[in-house]
DOLUMKE-19647 format. One record per residue (C-alpha): y, z, x. Coordinates in pm, 1 decimal, padded with zeros to 6 digits. Last residue first. Layout:
N
          v          w          u
          Y          Z          X
...
# end
This chain:
757
          v          w          u
   -00782.9    02993.9    01462.7
   -00829.3    02817.9    01199.7
   -01081.4    03014.9    01000.7
   -00915.7    03361.3    01054.7
   -00513.6    03205.2    01031.3
   -00627.6    03047.0    00713.2
   -00553.1    03277.2    00381.4
   -00280.8    03551.8    00546.0
   -00121.5    03220.1    00762.6
   -00095.0    02998.6    00450.8
    00030.3    03286.6    00231.2
    00263.2    03470.4    00538.5
    00424.6    03052.7    00561.0
    00465.9    03062.5    00189.4
    00660.4    03355.8    00155.9
    00927.6    03261.9    00334.3
    01027.9    02886.2    00357.0
    00903.2    02800.0    00005.0
    00957.0    03110.1   -00126.5
    01352.8    03092.6   -00038.5
    01334.4    02749.1   -00137.4
    01209.0    02884.5   -00497.0
    01485.2    03149.0   -00576.7
    01747.7    02893.8   -00523.2
    01607.7    02629.8   -00697.2
    01519.9    02923.7   -00995.1
    01906.3    02949.6   -00916.0
    02065.6    02636.7   -01012.7
    01790.0    02603.9   -01333.1
    01959.6    02957.5   -01426.3
    02314.5    02785.6   -01381.5
    02256.5    02448.1   -01518.5
    02079.2    02551.2   -01828.6
    02325.7    02845.1   -01907.2
    02595.4    02551.8   -01922.9
    02372.4    02314.4   -02113.5
    02360.2    02589.4   -02373.4
    02667.9    02723.9   -02372.3
    02805.3    02390.0   -02478.5
    03163.4    02300.5   -02291.5
    03017.4    02184.9   -02014.3
    03144.3    02247.7   -01654.3
    02859.7    02480.0   -01541.0
    02634.6    02143.9   -01587.7
    02792.6    02014.4   -01225.5
    02562.3    02341.5   -01108.4
    02263.8    02143.1   -01165.9
    02369.6    01893.7   -00931.1
    02458.7    02127.6   -00681.9
    02175.1    02295.0   -00694.1
    01958.4    01971.2   -00679.7
    02215.1    01880.7   -00361.2
    02153.1    02197.8   -00202.6
    01782.9    02185.1   -00245.8
    01729.3    01855.7   -00108.9
    01912.2    01982.4    00214.6
    01708.6    02291.1    00228.9
    01397.5    02084.7    00235.1
    01499.5    01818.0    00410.6
    01598.3    02049.1    00691.4
    01228.0    02265.3    00638.8
    01019.2    01944.6    00681.0
    00947.1    01882.3    01027.6
    01007.7    02222.8    01191.4
    00901.7    02460.9    00909.9
    00575.2    02186.6    00916.5
    00587.8    02214.1    01294.8
    00574.3    02607.9    01311.6
    00356.3    02622.0    01060.6
    00088.8    02353.2    01210.5
    00115.9    02599.5    01559.8
    00012.4    02889.5    01345.3
   -00280.9    02740.8    01167.3
   -00386.6    02563.7    01491.5
   -00308.6    02215.9    01552.3
   -00601.6    01941.8    01548.4
   -00396.1    01644.4    01392.7
   -00549.9    01696.4    01046.9
   -00432.1    02056.9    01090.9
   -00077.0    01936.3    01092.1
   -00084.7    01675.7    00842.9
   -00219.8    01946.8    00606.1
    00080.8    02139.7    00702.7
    00297.3    01873.0    00610.3
    00152.0    01770.2    00257.6
    00152.8    02173.3    00252.5
    00530.1    02212.1    00321.3
    00636.8    01881.5    00106.8
    00390.8    01989.7   -00175.7
    00593.0    02329.4   -00176.3
    00893.6    02189.3   -00167.2
    00858.7    01962.0   -00506.6
    00696.9    02256.2   -00721.0
    01063.3    02332.0   -00768.3
    01161.4    02015.5   -01007.6
    00855.3    02050.3   -01224.2
    00916.6    02451.6   -01244.7
    01258.4    02423.9   -01307.2
    01253.9    02180.8   -01609.3
    01035.6    02415.4   -01779.6
    01191.2    02722.9   -01711.3
    01494.6    02579.2   -01776.1
    01427.6    02445.7   -02142.6
    01359.5    02833.2   -02269.1
    01741.6    02873.3   -02175.0
    01849.0    02583.2   -02342.1
    01586.1    02701.9   -02676.4
    01772.2    03026.1   -02662.2
    01672.7    03318.2   -02482.9
    01926.3    03489.1   -02491.8
    02122.0    03601.0   -02151.1
    02122.2    03995.4   -02141.3
    02252.8    03992.0   -01794.0
    01934.0    04184.9   -01624.9
    01715.9    04030.3   -01863.3
    01856.5    03702.0   -01743.4
    01804.6    03793.2   -01400.8
    01466.2    03928.6   -01446.7
    01315.4    03573.0   -01592.0
    01507.8    03387.1   -01314.4
    01265.7    03615.5   -01090.4
    00974.1    03563.1   -01298.1
    01018.2    03153.2   -01272.9
    01079.3    03201.7   -00921.7
    00804.9    03422.0   -00860.7
    00588.9    03114.3   -01039.1
    00656.4    02885.0   -00794.1
    00556.7    03048.3   -00470.2
    00237.4    03149.8   -00636.0
    00124.9    02808.0   -00734.4
    00063.4    02668.1   -00399.4
   -00094.6    02967.6   -00250.2
   -00351.1    02985.1   -00546.8
   -00434.7    02633.9   -00519.8
   -00458.5    02613.7   -00169.6
   -00726.3    02891.1   -00184.5
   -00943.8    02726.6   -00431.1
   -00981.9    02401.6   -00170.1
   -01001.9    02021.8   -00230.7
   -00641.7    01978.6   -00115.4
   -00510.6    01729.6   -00353.2
   -00751.9    01793.7   -00650.9
   -00646.4    02144.6   -00649.4
   -00296.9    02017.4   -00611.9
   -00355.1    01815.8   -00954.0
   -00523.2    02069.1   -01126.2
   -00246.6    02317.6   -01071.3
    00032.7    02063.2   -01203.1
   -00189.9    02041.3   -01501.2
   -00230.0    02395.3   -01576.7
    00106.4    02503.6   -01500.9
    00251.1    02225.1   -01666.3
    00041.7    02324.5   -01977.6
    00122.6    02646.9   -01946.7
    00515.3    02574.4   -01928.6
    00465.0    02371.6   -02245.4
    00359.0    02713.7   -02435.7
    00632.0    02860.1   -02316.8
    00886.6    02522.4   -02474.2
    00662.3    02568.5   -02815.1
    00734.9    02948.0   -02845.3
    01120.1    02896.9   -02753.8
    01098.9    02597.0   -03003.4
    00942.6    02790.5   -03247.5
    01194.8    03000.9   -03278.7
    01476.6    02777.4   -03260.3
    01292.8    02590.5   -03566.7
    01339.4    02883.0   -03807.3
    01709.2    02965.7   -03687.2
    01765.3    02580.7   -03779.7
    01554.7    02582.9   -04111.0
    01761.6    02935.5   -04246.8
    02054.0    02752.1   -04170.2
    01993.8    02428.3   -04340.3
    01824.9    02591.4   -04653.9
    01515.7    02769.5   -04676.2
    01425.2    03148.1   -04827.9
    01072.5    03178.8   -05064.9
    01069.7    03320.3   -05397.5
    00802.1    03387.4   -05630.7
    00789.9    03494.1   -06017.3
    00692.1    03639.6   -06327.8
    00446.5    03862.7   -06169.0
    00686.0    03980.2   -05929.1
    00828.2    04197.5   -06112.5
    01115.3    04352.8   -05918.6
    01124.4    04701.4   -05758.3
    00881.4    04735.0   -05478.1
    00776.7    04379.7   -05350.6
    01109.3    04239.3   -05440.2
    01270.0    04531.0   -05222.2
    01045.6    04492.2   -04960.5
    01062.2    04092.7   -04900.9
    01390.7    04196.0   -04906.1
    01414.3    04456.3   -04635.2
    01204.8    04224.1   -04400.3
    01429.4    03885.8   -04470.7
    01744.7    04088.0   -04418.8
    01592.7    04215.1   -04044.6
    01507.1    03836.7   -04019.1
    01842.1    03778.7   -04080.2
    01999.7    04013.2   -03818.4
    01757.0    03922.6   -03559.7
    01879.0    03599.7   -03626.0
    02236.0    03644.7   -03641.7
    02491.6    03799.4   -03814.6
    02678.7    03434.0   -03921.3
    02902.0    03518.0   -04173.9
    02807.9    03500.9   -04526.1
    02751.3    03164.3   -04805.5
    02581.0    03177.8   -05118.0
    02343.4    03050.7   -05329.7
    02069.3    03201.2   -05543.9
    01811.0    02877.2   -05639.6
    01596.4    02775.4   -05941.8
    01255.1    02642.2   -06020.7
    01004.2    02627.1   -06335.9
    01276.3    02439.6   -06580.4
    01120.2    02110.1   -06539.2
    01462.8    01977.2   -06473.8
    01530.6    02226.5   -06171.4
    01804.1    02455.3   -06239.8
    02083.1    02588.7   -06018.6
    02244.4    02199.9   -06033.4
    02127.8    02105.7   -06335.2
    02341.9    02438.9   -06480.8
    02675.6    02341.5   -06315.8
    02643.2    02017.8   -06467.6
    02598.0    02087.5   -06839.8
    02873.3    01980.5   -06983.1
    03082.5    02184.4   -07265.9
    02823.1    02157.2   -07540.9
    02518.9    02172.0   -07275.1
    02701.3    02521.4   -07182.5
    02771.1    02636.3   -07564.0
    02394.6    02587.9   -07578.6
    02292.1    02755.6   -07290.8
    02483.9    03027.6   -07410.3
    02334.0    03027.4   -07767.9
    01965.2    03022.4   -07603.8
    02120.9    03345.4   -07382.4
    02255.3    03510.5   -07699.1
    01912.3    03460.3   -07863.5
    01713.3    03557.9   -07525.9
    01838.5    03957.6   -07546.1
    02045.9    04199.7   -07440.1
    02282.0    03905.4   -07274.7
    02314.5    03887.4   -06870.7
    02623.5    04028.1   -06746.7
    03006.0    03963.6   -06739.1
    03036.8    04111.6   -07076.9
    03226.9    04435.5   -07015.5
    03530.4    04243.5   -06847.4
    03614.1    04079.7   -07140.3
    03696.8    03712.0   -07055.9
    03705.7    03553.6   -07417.5
    03323.2    03657.2   -07527.5
    03215.3    03305.4   -07447.2
    03395.5    03294.4   -07068.9
    03211.1    03685.4   -06954.5
    02874.1    03542.4   -07077.9
    02902.1    03198.2   -06901.2
    03019.7    03380.0   -06639.0
    02652.0    03626.3   -06630.9
    02450.8    03305.3   -06742.5
    02578.4    03116.2   -06450.8
    02539.4    03379.4   -06198.5
    02150.7    03433.6   -06361.6
    02097.7    03080.9   -06288.0
    02241.6    03066.2   -05963.7
    02596.3    03032.9   -05762.5
    02632.7    03359.9   -05569.8
    02981.5    03508.6   -05492.8
    03010.3    03469.4   -05072.8
    02767.4    03745.0   -04935.7
    02965.5    04004.0   -04708.0
    02655.6    04192.9   -04625.5
    02331.8    04454.2   -04772.4
    02495.2    04563.6   -05140.2
    02545.8    04226.8   -05242.5
    02176.1    04070.4   -05131.9
    02121.5    04394.6   -05413.2
    02276.8    04310.3   -05662.6
    02223.6    03892.1   -05625.7
    01794.6    04033.7   -05618.5
    01861.8    04245.1   -05908.4
    02002.4    03963.9   -06131.8
    01714.9    03736.9   -06008.3
    01499.8    03963.2   -06191.4
    01692.8    04011.3   -06461.9
    01711.6    03611.1   -06476.8
    01339.0    03639.4   -06486.5
    01325.7    03899.1   -06799.2
    01570.5    03680.2   -06996.9
    01382.9    03337.5   -06978.9
    01620.3    03084.8   -06785.0
    01365.2    03018.0   -06534.1
    01091.9    02970.7   -06777.9
    00745.5    03112.2   -06815.4
    00534.6    02927.8   -06978.8
    00413.4    02695.8   -06710.0
    00282.6    02976.4   -06490.6
    00430.6    03149.3   -06251.0
    00820.2    03094.8   -06188.5
    00970.6    02971.1   -05846.4
    01300.4    03094.3   -05692.4
    01443.9    02901.3   -05411.7
    01688.5    03119.1   -05187.4
    01930.0    03000.5   -04994.0
    02209.3    03134.5   -04771.9
    02459.8    02877.8   -04567.2
    02641.1    03024.9   -04267.4
    03053.9    02937.6   -04289.8
    03207.6    03279.1   -04342.9
    03275.6    03485.7   -04648.5
    03682.8    03430.1   -04586.0
    03894.4    03625.1   -04348.9
    03713.7    03733.8   -04098.1
    03432.7    03471.0   -04057.4
    03681.2    03189.0   -04195.5
    03873.4    03277.6   -03835.7
    03517.3    03348.8   -03653.6
    03470.7    02938.5   -03726.7
    03781.3    02836.7   -03628.9
    03781.4    03048.8   -03292.2
    03430.9    02841.2   -03235.9
    03593.0    02511.9   -03323.5
    03881.1    02600.6   -03114.5
    03666.4    02675.2   -02822.6
    03718.8    03030.7   -02647.2
    03350.0    03179.0   -02712.9
    03217.7    02827.5   -02570.8
    03004.9    02645.7   -02813.5
    02600.6    02708.7   -02789.9
    02607.6    03044.0   -02974.1
    02687.1    02816.8   -03272.0
    02385.3    02907.1   -03566.4
    02343.1    03241.0   -03366.7
    02049.7    03384.6   -03152.3
    01896.4    03757.5   -03095.3
    01621.7    03707.0   -02891.3
    01731.5    03944.6   -02624.7
    01563.0    03960.2   -02252.6
    01499.5    04301.1   -02174.5
    01126.3    04246.1   -02145.7
    01206.9    04005.6   -01842.9
    01381.7    04316.3   -01685.7
    00992.3    04459.4   -01604.7
    00869.2    04155.4   -01469.6
    01213.2    04102.1   -01288.0
    01115.6    04489.5   -01094.4
    00795.1    04389.1   -01031.3
    00876.4    04089.9   -00881.6
    01120.7    04217.4   -00632.3
    00919.6    04456.7   -00520.3
    00685.5    04199.3   -00444.7
    00900.4    03945.7   -00264.3
    01040.3    04245.5   -00052.6
    00633.1    04341.7    00009.3
    00550.0    04020.9    00153.1
    00834.1    03922.7    00360.2
    00802.4    04309.4    00475.9
    00438.0    04243.2    00530.4
    00481.3    03919.0    00724.1
    00749.0    04039.8    00955.1
    00670.9    03884.5    01308.0
    00538.3    03578.9    01214.6
    00746.2    03509.0    00865.6
    01085.6    03598.2    01062.3
    00967.8    03419.2    01365.7
    00945.1    03102.3    01156.3
    01242.9    03153.1    00957.1
    01391.1    03152.4    01357.4
    01270.2    02847.2    01438.8
    01371.4    02651.8    01138.1
    01750.5    02768.8    01264.8
    01707.0    02687.0    01602.6
    01548.3    02315.8    01477.8
    01851.3    02273.5    01211.4
    02114.1    02421.4    01470.8
    02173.4    02114.9    01629.8
    02323.5    01874.0    01345.4
    02188.2    01539.0    01277.5
    02167.2    01576.4    00943.6
    02515.9    01788.2    00870.2
    02674.4    01478.7    01085.9
    02817.1    01417.7    01408.3
    02699.4    01071.2    01529.5
    02354.7    01021.2    01706.0
    02170.4    00803.3    01463.8
    02499.9    00668.3    01301.4
    02501.7    00444.5    01605.9
    02176.1    00252.8    01555.3
    02369.8   -00045.2    01418.7
    02097.7   -00272.3    01318.9
    02039.7   -00225.5    00934.3
    01819.5   -00434.1    00774.6
    01561.6   -00246.7    00800.8
    01728.0    00039.4    00651.3
    01812.1   -00125.7    00317.7
    01458.4   -00273.3    00258.3
    01299.8    00054.0    00361.4
    01546.7    00218.2    00083.0
    01593.1   -00010.9   -00214.0
    01198.3   -00064.4   -00283.3
    01057.9    00313.2   -00233.5
    01361.6    00442.4   -00389.7
    01356.0    00252.7   -00690.2
    00956.6    00347.4   -00714.3
    01022.3    00701.4   -00740.1
    01346.0    00685.7   -00925.3
    01147.9    00483.1   -01197.4
    00909.8    00766.8   -01233.0
    01170.1    01012.9   -01243.9
    01300.0    00831.1   -01504.6
    00979.6    00810.6   -01722.8
    00944.1    01213.9   -01719.5
    01307.1    01259.6   -01790.4
    01261.8    00987.0   -02111.6
    00965.0    01140.4   -02220.3
    01103.6    01495.3   -02173.2
    01364.8    01446.5   -02384.0
    01235.7    01267.1   -02633.1
    01000.7    01572.0   -02711.9
    01328.9    01799.2   -02690.6
    01499.3    01538.8   -02924.9
    01202.4    01511.0   -03177.8
    01091.7    01873.7   -03208.4
    00742.2    01914.9   -03239.1
    00683.3    01998.1   -02857.6
    00411.9    01937.9   -02682.0
    00588.3    01666.0   -02547.6
    00774.9    01904.3   -02323.6
    00504.0    01877.6   -02115.4
    00608.1    01547.7   -01978.7
    00915.6    01720.5   -01846.0
    00713.1    01964.0   -01593.8
    00422.4    01645.9   -01572.9
    00749.3    01404.4   -01402.7
    00841.9    01686.6   -01167.4
    00463.7    01660.4   -01077.9
    00439.0    01306.9   -01064.3
    00810.2    01314.8   -00875.1
    00645.3    01572.6   -00629.2
    00284.2    01371.5   -00549.7
    00482.4    01005.9   -00506.7
    00721.0    01160.0   -00284.6
    00414.0    01312.6   -00098.4
    00252.6    00967.0   -00119.2
    00560.2    00826.3    00063.2
    00568.4    01090.7    00312.2
    00311.8    01057.5    00591.3
    00263.5    00671.0    00514.3
    00543.7    00590.7    00444.7
    00719.2    00737.9    00721.6
    00502.4    00604.9    00953.2
    00556.8    00282.7    00825.9
    00926.5    00288.7    00834.8
    00961.5    00402.4    01158.4
    00701.1    00115.0    01272.9
    00987.3   -00096.6    01119.2
    01237.9    00062.3    01271.7
    01070.5    00070.0    01652.7
    00957.8    00412.4    01743.4
    01164.0    00633.2    01994.9
    01146.4    00942.0    01882.4
    01488.5    00891.3    01732.2
    01332.8    00651.9    01547.0
    01087.4    00931.7    01381.9
    01346.9    01159.6    01282.4
    01566.4    00913.4    01083.6
    01268.4    00759.6    00919.2
    01168.5    01114.3    00792.3
    01546.0    01193.0    00734.5
    01511.5    00900.0    00523.0
    01270.7    00948.2    00262.8
    01333.6    01323.1    00212.7
    01658.9    01221.0    00137.5
    01607.9    00968.6   -00062.5
    01337.8    01156.3   -00266.4
    01650.5    01419.2   -00297.3
    01891.2    01195.9   -00406.6
    01682.9    01070.3   -00723.7
    01634.5    01397.3   -00820.9
    01973.3    01477.9   -00817.0
    02108.5    01214.7   -00970.4
    01814.6    01189.9   -01254.1
    01877.8    01541.2   -01329.9
    02285.7    01505.2   -01321.6
    02250.3    01191.1   -01601.6
    01949.6    01329.7   -01798.5
    02153.1    01609.1   -01934.1
    02350.7    01438.2   -02208.0
    01971.5    01399.1   -02349.5
    01997.0    01770.6   -02458.3
    02313.6    01731.6   -02664.9
    02226.1    01357.8   -02792.2
    02205.8    01023.3   -02637.2
    02031.6    00773.1   -02836.1
    01699.0    00626.8   -02818.5
    01648.7    00301.0   -02970.0
    01379.3    00137.8   -02710.7
    01620.5   -00085.6   -02563.1
    01930.7    00201.1   -02529.4
    01663.4    00417.0   -02376.9
    01538.6    00169.1   -02131.5
    01909.9    00101.6   -02046.1
    01963.1    00448.6   -01975.0
    01666.4    00512.5   -01772.5
    01716.2    00174.5   -01587.0
    02095.7    00174.5   -01503.0
    01999.5    00556.8   -01353.6
    01798.3    00455.8   -01129.2
    01984.8    00119.9   -01057.0
    02293.8    00376.9   -00921.5
    02069.9    00594.2   -00783.3
    01949.1    00326.5   -00525.8
    02309.6    00253.5   -00458.0
    02397.8    00540.6   -00407.5
    02120.3    00579.5   -00153.1
    02260.7    00282.9    00049.8
    02627.9    00323.3    00012.0
    02643.4    00688.3    00123.1
    02449.7    00638.8    00481.0
    02586.1    00306.2    00492.9
    02915.2    00420.7    00548.2
    02828.6    00729.4    00783.5
    02887.5    01084.4    00831.0
    02539.8    01159.4    00734.0
    02461.0    01455.9    00578.7
    02868.2    01531.7    00492.7
    02845.6    01173.6    00374.8
    02579.3    01222.2    00158.9
    02694.9    01544.6    00013.2
    03030.7    01387.7   -00088.8
    02874.0    01089.4   -00225.2
    02608.5    01317.9   -00400.5
    02909.0    01518.7   -00551.4
    03165.6    01280.0   -00644.9
    02876.7    01032.9   -00833.6
    02746.8    01304.3   -01058.0
    03063.0    01473.2   -01123.1
    03201.2    01113.0   -01266.9
    02866.2    01096.4   -01434.6
    02887.1    01434.2   -01548.8
    03243.4    01421.2   -01709.9
    03140.9    01086.9   -01869.6
    02873.2    01204.2   -02056.3
    03055.5    01542.7   -02092.4
    03355.2    01366.2   -02318.8
    03074.5    01137.6   -02538.3
    02904.3    01509.2   -02595.1
    03188.8    01698.5   -02659.4
    03315.8    01423.9   -02920.3
    02976.5    01446.9   -03073.9
    02972.9    01808.1   -03117.2
    03350.1    01811.0   -03228.3
    03214.8    01565.2   -03533.6
    02893.6    01790.0   -03604.0
    03139.2    02120.1   -03616.8
    03380.6    01916.2   -03860.8
    03063.9    01761.4   -04100.4
    02989.4    02165.8   -04034.2
    03292.3    02310.6   -04178.0
    03595.6    02417.4   -04049.1
    03955.8    02354.3   -04023.9
    04267.0    02579.0   -03928.0
    04619.2    02504.1   -04001.8
    05015.0    02585.1   -03898.4
    05188.0    02315.2   -04143.2
    05379.3    02061.9   -03940.1
    05224.8    01845.4   -04254.0
    05116.7    01552.8   -03952.9
    04877.3    01812.3   -03812.1
    04707.2    01827.7   -04121.0
    04691.4    01502.0   -04173.1
    04579.7    01368.2   -03818.4
    04333.1    01682.8   -03866.6
    04210.7    01501.0   -04145.8
    04185.6    01189.1   -04013.4
    03947.4    01305.2   -03725.9
    03692.9    01462.8   -03970.3
    03724.4    01124.5   -04171.9
    03661.4    00929.6   -03894.5
    03375.3    01108.6   -03783.0
    03204.1    01104.1   -04085.8
    03246.3    00749.3   -04079.1
    02984.1    00769.7   -03774.4
    02699.8    00826.9   -03976.8
    02488.8    01124.1   -04022.8
    02695.8    01292.1   -04342.9
    02819.3    00974.3   -04428.0
    02572.6    00922.7   -04719.4
    02630.7    01275.6   -04829.7
    03022.4    01152.9   -04928.8
    03219.1    01487.4   -04778.9
    03296.3    01744.4   -04983.7
    03664.7    01887.5   -04893.2
    03712.5    02239.7   -04950.1
    04091.3    02466.5   -04999.1
    04163.9    02741.6   -04838.5
    04528.7    02893.5   -04929.6
    04617.7    03097.0   -04601.1
    04856.4    03466.7   -04535.7
    04725.9    03665.1   -04832.9
    04560.3    03821.4   -04519.4
    04210.2    03817.3   -04695.7
    04263.8    03462.8   -04728.9
    04332.9    03264.6   -05032.5
    04043.3    03046.0   -05172.6
    03763.7    03198.0   -05110.7
    03859.7    03561.7   -04964.2
    04047.2    03660.9   -05295.1
    03962.7    03406.6   -05547.9
    03598.7    03540.0   -05653.6
    03725.5    03871.2   -05617.9
    03968.4    03855.4   -05849.7
    04251.1    04131.5   -05869.4
    04483.7    03967.6   -05627.1
    04414.0    03628.2   -05792.4
    04537.5    03755.5   -06181.3
    04851.3    03939.4   -06004.6
    04946.0    03648.9   -05791.1
    04940.5    03441.7   -06059.6
    05133.4    03671.4   -06271.1
    05420.0    03655.9   -06057.3
    05420.1    03272.7   -06008.0
    05407.9    03249.9   -06394.4
    05712.0    03448.6   -06371.5
    05870.4    03282.0   -06067.2
    05843.9    02927.1   -06256.2
    05655.0    02606.5   -06187.2
    05395.0    02789.5   -05908.5
    05089.7    02797.7   -06089.8
    04821.8    02917.2   -05884.2
    04550.1    03021.4   -06128.8
    04562.4    02664.7   -06295.4
    04475.3    02640.4   -06704.8
    04165.8    02526.9   -06871.6
    04106.8    02538.2   -07213.9
    03736.5    02569.2   -07324.1
    03579.2    02464.7   -07662.4
    03366.8    02613.5   -07934.4
    03766.5    02787.9   -08032.2
    03938.6    02799.8   -07726.0
    03716.9    03003.6   -07436.3
    03923.7    02998.6   -07147.0
    03897.5    02907.2   -06780.8
    04142.4    02956.9   -06533.9
    04121.5    02658.8   -06308.9
    04118.1    02584.7   -05947.8
    04383.3    02292.6   -05865.8
    04585.8    02481.9   -05634.0
    04321.6    02600.3   -05455.9
    04208.8    02229.7   -05388.0
    03835.2    02200.5   -05461.5
    03752.1    01837.2   -05377.8
    03508.4    01583.3   -05471.2
    03323.4    01280.2   -05239.1
    03564.6    01282.9   -04977.7
    03469.4    00925.4   -04743.2
    03781.9    00755.0   -04813.2
    04060.2    00978.5   -04850.0
    04201.6    01087.5   -05189.4
    04089.0    01503.1   -05138.2
    04325.0    01499.0   -04841.4
    04630.1    01391.8   -04985.9
    04631.2    01606.2   -05299.6
    04520.6    01886.6   -05107.8
    04862.3    01776.2   -04887.0
    05077.2    01737.0   -05231.6
    04956.2    02098.0   -05321.0
    05025.0    02266.9   -04993.4
    05371.1    02136.2   -05017.4
    05409.2    02241.0   -05368.0
    05234.3    02609.3   -05277.4
    05525.1    02630.4   -04934.6
    05799.2    02590.1   -05164.9
    05674.7    02793.6   -05462.8
    05586.5    03115.0   -05203.5
    05315.9    03329.5   -05300.2
    05125.6    03208.4   -04994.1
    05173.9    03536.9   -04822.6
    05389.4    03681.7   -04512.8
    05648.6    03349.0   -04460.3
    05555.6    02995.1   -04342.6
    05234.6    02998.7   -04535.1
    04942.5    02912.0   -04328.9
    04708.5    02626.6   -04421.1
    04283.1    02679.2   -04437.3
    04054.8    02357.9   -04451.1
    03688.0    02390.0   -04492.6
    03497.3    02069.8   -04457.1
    03225.4    02109.6   -04706.3
    02879.2    01880.6   -04682.2
    02629.3    02154.9   -04553.6
    02781.9    02377.8   -04766.9
    02658.2    02215.5   -05098.7
    02288.2    02231.0   -05058.8
    02228.6    01968.1   -05310.3
    01930.8    02109.1   -05502.7
    01609.8    01948.9   -05645.8
    01569.7    01687.5   -05402.3
    01688.4    01947.8   -05153.6
    01436.9    02177.0   -05259.1
    01152.4    01923.4   -05170.9
    01280.4    01837.5   -04879.1
    01329.4    02181.2   -04745.9
    00983.3    02261.9   -04833.7
    00844.9    01997.2   -04615.5
    01058.6    02128.0   -04359.3
    00924.4    02514.3   -04363.5
    00595.1    02332.8   -04362.9
    00667.9    02176.3   -04030.8
    00546.2    01823.2   -03950.4
    00884.9    01709.9   -03948.0
    01010.6    01953.9   -03669.0
    01387.6    01982.1   -03736.4
    01626.3    01877.2   -03403.7
    01636.0    01516.3   -03588.1
    01822.8    01721.0   -03842.4
    02143.1    01740.8   -03603.2
    02243.5    01351.6   -03664.0
    02509.0    01227.6   -03527.9
    02358.2    01020.5   -03211.9
    02523.4    00859.1   -02951.6
    02448.2    00510.6   -02902.1
    02291.1    00276.3   -02630.3
    02291.2   -00071.7   -02707.9
    02502.6   -00193.7   -02482.2
    02268.2    00009.0   -02227.6
    02004.9   -00226.9   -02291.3
    02138.4   -00513.1   -02111.3
    02146.3   -00300.6   -01814.4
    01764.9   -00295.8   -01855.6
    01740.5   -00655.3   -01791.0
    01975.5   -00685.9   -01523.6
    01762.6   -00387.4   -01361.9
    01465.7   -00607.5   -01370.4
    01591.3   -00893.0   -01215.1
    01740.1   -00707.4   -00908.7
    01381.9   -00486.3   -00904.8
    01236.5   -00817.5   -00854.3
    01446.0   -00959.4   -00560.3
    01383.0   -00644.8   -00409.2
    01019.4   -00666.9   -00445.9
    01008.4   -00971.3   -00277.0
    01218.2   -00885.6   -00005.1
    00984.5   -00597.9    00072.6
    00658.3   -00848.7    00047.6
    00556.2   -00715.4    00417.8
    00707.1   -00347.4    00422.4
    00557.8   -00233.3    00055.6
    00224.1   -00437.6    00087.2
    00152.1   -00259.2    00433.2
    00229.5    00078.7    00249.5
    00011.2    00005.8   -00009.8
# end
């Protein structure tokens, strides 16, 4: 194979150029994903139930853009401000893509007139007396205060319901940006939030970070390569290989219909650093052979023979690490693993085609002796010091790692698992600030949905016995947290009874007998039955309890659901109904817990597959164990750091362990492959370890620094998940490097010294 690469290198380069042009055409078809439903596991029973539920009831909160405008004075009860706000909300309601709207100035106060209903706006501002009455009525009505007027009475809140057809479409983002421009043009201080708007903010951030990561990656790699080789060609040649690799992976993604999302956005820095790592290992070995006096072609032949197979193995194990994500049932994570694995192998193929051509084409040998990081005179001295340290103090090195391992192993149990719906957004991000505003001043944005199913065809949701049980559940929920007014069959009957009896407060309850309820239902049908269709299925067997509340975290919600289970089991008549939590938020939280478990399961698979590869390669159970220890330890160290600082185990931080393992094992393979070659030359175990550190230590350090730099770039992200992925993957790479340079020689010597010396 080595001779084939060298003999046909020109033809291989030409074929590579043609394929690169073909791949580049696919980049034009690459799009940013607008859908977050893709993160749901489609074969999850909870998702199947959610789809059935959605077919019956529209989860209105998913399609709401929340808008709050602040009055210039202390309160909103100013006729000039209300007139301006009325015009503003009317204009927003008329925007293309807005399906319907609830303006705070149009919220009706309903009163019965005969068998009909009369509606008048609560917030009338056409006279001082009307405004004073509105102020008194709004202040006394909890359904209005907090929903349409904030608790500080300084903001008006309105709601735009977008057309569901554009929810996962670019038109959603056009609408969100238009709303922002209208608000800015009004001159009023404002706050905007809601799931459609938050998704637009995500998409905008993904697009910005795509360019940011690309720019930072180019600058980082160019800087490192220049410091390493201090030569223009030493920068241009590796950069060309990395850029071609990037064209291949992005073009392949576009050509196969894959979109860029919050997770696949990390592919750019990962591919850059992985590609550069391969290049440095290959080029460093080549320059070492040339400096020994070999001809350029012979040096390349030796390099490909000695390092080429190791590069293939490291690419394979890195691809296995990413490929383990294929066990996830979450499509974006599965796709990320697939395309990252393919990208790693693309990078290997491109590196072994471009670099031999470029290095053999270059005839100038001056760069071999020039001042550069790669050509520094301190490398051998540094490696010899590491060798001496591991030879003189093996017990101390092992005990230091063992002590840190025990401490971090204990700290892992302190890793929190409490997550929030938008915890990926930085605490100072305006989108998060807006959500916190609505949580403090209103009821929050987190939807709550509970499906109620009657037991048996003879039981109807609108039966009084069932309505009483639903009413009990709502009253219990309201005591637990700050729920918004409920939308449910019981709520419709309560408010209908109140309205039917001329707005007398004592009638805001479930009527005493079924005949009165039936009369209310007939009254509702007479005045339009749209509200009933929103809370009861056509067959009358399924109802809903819908509300919203602040995002209190998954731990608090799990406790709420446990307590709800206990309350219903002991205080409700469960012979009448069953129930099931559902909705967008519930499904997202359920998915997060599943993703964490599946990623850790994928990591276990990666351990097994990589262990099998190492065992097959070295044909020794000792080497298998030795190769795995330095790669398990960094993961435990990283978990300990997360526990120490209270970093939550989310989907993104769980992803760290899978990515880091696949990358960290590379240095172990380079070390052990070189060690095996030294033994094959007849060296003693100790001499083989010494020569291995001298031969591969420099490349291991350089590539680890580049890998760290690549992941540190992710710290520029506004997404907390991406930030944490970058930070903790970089930390894991540091721990892996220390384990390979310090602990691995000790383990090899203990395992093989008695047999080899």
